[in-house]
ZAMARGU-4260 file (C-alpha; in steps of 0.2 Angstrom, whole numbers, plus 5000, padded with zeros to 4 digits):
<rodrens>
0) 5000/5000/5000 | 5007/5017/4994 | 5000/5031/5004 | 5003/5050/5000 | 5002/5061/5015
5) 4999/5078/5006 | 5008/5091/5016 | 5008/5109/5010 | 5018/5125/5016 | 5011/5130/5033
10) 5006/5112/5037 | 5000/5106/5054 | 5013/5094/5060 | 5001/5083/5069 | 4991/5080/5054
15) 5005/5074/5043 | 5017/5066/5055 | 5005/5056/5067 | 4995/5048/5052 | 5011/5044/5043
20) 5019/5036/5059 | 5004/5025/5062 | 5003/5019/5044 | 5021/5016/5043 | 5019/5003/5057
25) 5014/4992/5042 | 5031/4994/5033 | 5035/4975/5036 | 5020/4971/5025 | 5026/4983/5011
30) 5017/4999/5016 | 5024/5016/5014 | 5016/5032/5019 | 5026/5047/5011 | 5026/5065/5015
35) 5020/5072/4998 | 5022/5090/4993 | 5022/5102/4978 | 5039/5109/4984 | 5055/5100/4988
40) 5055/5109/5005 | 5040/5114/5015 | 5039/5123/5032 | 5025/5120/5045 | 5014/5132/5054
45) 5026/5132/5068 | 5042/5134/5058 | 5048/5116/5056 | 5056/5114/5038 | 5056/5097/5031
50) 5061/5089/5014 | 5047/5080/5005 | 5048/5061/5001 | 5037/5062/4985 | 5032/5076/4973
55) 5013/5080/4973 | 5011/5070/4957 | 5014/5055/4967 | 4996/5057/4974 | 4989/5051/4958
60) 4998/5035/4958 | 4996/5031/4977 | 4983/5018/4984 | 4978/5030/4997 | 4979/5049/5000
65) 4978/5059/5016 | 4975/5078/5014 | 4982/5087/5029 | 4978/5104/5035 | 4988/5120/5038
70) 4987/5139/5040 | 4988/5142/5021 | 4974/5130/5016 | 4962/5144/5010 | 4976/5151/4999
75) 4979/5133/4992 | 4961/5130/4989 | 4960/5146/4978 | 4976/5140/4967 | 4967/5131/4953
80) 4984/5127/4945 | 4990/5118/4961 | 4973/5109/4963 | 4974/5103/4945 | 4990/5094/4949
85) 4980/5083/4961 | 4973/5070/4950 | 4964/5060/4963 | 4951/5046/4959 | 4940/5039/4973
90) 4935/5024/4962 | 4953/5017/4964 | 4960/5026/4979 | 4956/5029/4997 | 4955/5047/5000
95) 4955/5055/5017 | 4955/5073/5023 | 4958/5081/5040 | 4953/5098/5046 | 4956/5111/5033
100) 4961/5098/5021 | 4942/5095/5020 | 4941/5112/5011 | 4953/5105/4998 | 4943/5089/4996
105) 4927/5100/4993 | 4936/5111/4980 | 4942/5095/4971 | 4923/5091/4970 | 4925/5074/4979
110) 4913/5076/4994 | 4897/5078/4985 | 4882/5077/4997 | 4892/5067/5010 | 4892/5074/5027
115) 4910/5079/5032 | 4920/5083/5047 | 4932/5098/5049 | 4940/5109/5063 | 4930/5123/5071
120) 4940/5137/5062 | 4938/5129/5045 | 4920/5125/5047 | 4912/5141/5040 | 4923/5140/5024
125) 4918/5122/5021 | 4900/5126/5024 | 4902/5141/5012 | 4909/5128/4999 | 4892/5119/5000
130) 4897/5105/5012 | 4886/5098/5026 | 4898/5099/5041 | 4894/5087/5055 | 4899/5089/5073
135) 4909/5073/5074 | 4927/5067/5074 | 4926/5056/5059 | 4914/5052/5044 | 4917/5041/5029
140) 4907/5035/5014 | 4914/5023/5002 | 4932/5028/4998 | 4931/5045/5005 | 4934/5050/5023
145) 4935/5066/5033 | 4941/5069/5051 | 4940/5085/5062 | 4953/5090/5075 | 4971/5088/5075
150) 4972/5072/5085 | 4958/5064/5074 | 4973/5059/5062 | 4972/5043/5072 | 4955/5039/5065
155) 4960/5042/5047 | 4975/5030/5049 | 4964/5017/5057 | 4951/5019/5043 | 4965/5016/5030
160) 4972/5001/5040 | 4954/4993/5041 | 4951/4996/5023 | 4968/4991/5017 | 4973/4977/5029
165) 4963/4970/5044 | 4956/4974/5061 | 4970/4965/5069 | 4983/4976/5060 | 4973/4992/5064
170) 4973/4987/5082 | 4991/4982/5083 | 4996/4999/5075 | 4986/5009/5087 | 4991/4999/5102
175) 5009/5003/5098 | 5007/5022/5098 | 4994/5023/5112 | 4999/5029/5129 | 5005/5016/5142
180) 4991/5011/5154 | 4978/5017/5141 | 4982/5006/5126 | 4966/4995/5127 | 4955/5011/5129
185) 4964/5020/5114 | 4962/5004/5103 | 4944/5002/5107 | 4940/5020/5105 | 4948/5021/5087
190) 4940/5005/5081 | 4923/5010/5089 | 4923/5027/5080 | 4929/5020/5063 | 4921/5003/5061
195) 4903/5009/5058 | 4909/5017/5042 | 4919/5002/5036 | 4906/4991/5026 | 4916/4989/5010
200) 4928/4975/5007 | 4946/4978/5010 | 4956/4985/4996 | 4972/4977/4990 | 4986/4981/5001
</rodrens>
């Protein structure tokens, strides 16, 4: 499973790094979650500069895509040339978005009438884009998922693990990263939040 974690200038570190770290627990099974950006170097909202692992065009070939958030998302959403470089296809890809990443998903025309999640700051902009925003940490329909809140990245990762691997794999990955003394409750919560939205058969890993 090749996963593109879309990470733009001004990105939120929690969105990109937490999801990537959880998904890369599956490296032994051939999975790879890669920081994917339009520029060779991007700087986070808190001034952390990183080098991308893949160019933005990689997203079109990936098996799954996560669209992270950041402080420049409204600017990116208005950049038609940049959005046109994102050739995403929910018929063959799992596509998830977090917080203001949901605005990009809307601008790409991939949400439709599906209820969607986002953060409280971005909510008015996503509603303005014609999306039905729900007060929930996670929602999915078919191959599209959205999450709201920085720490909801764990739910996007769990969703991709459940769709691309197995419940046991998702539980194991979450168990590894969860706080000591709270591991069982973290695993249970993640699976309870995401499992109701996983009715489709697993995709090929």
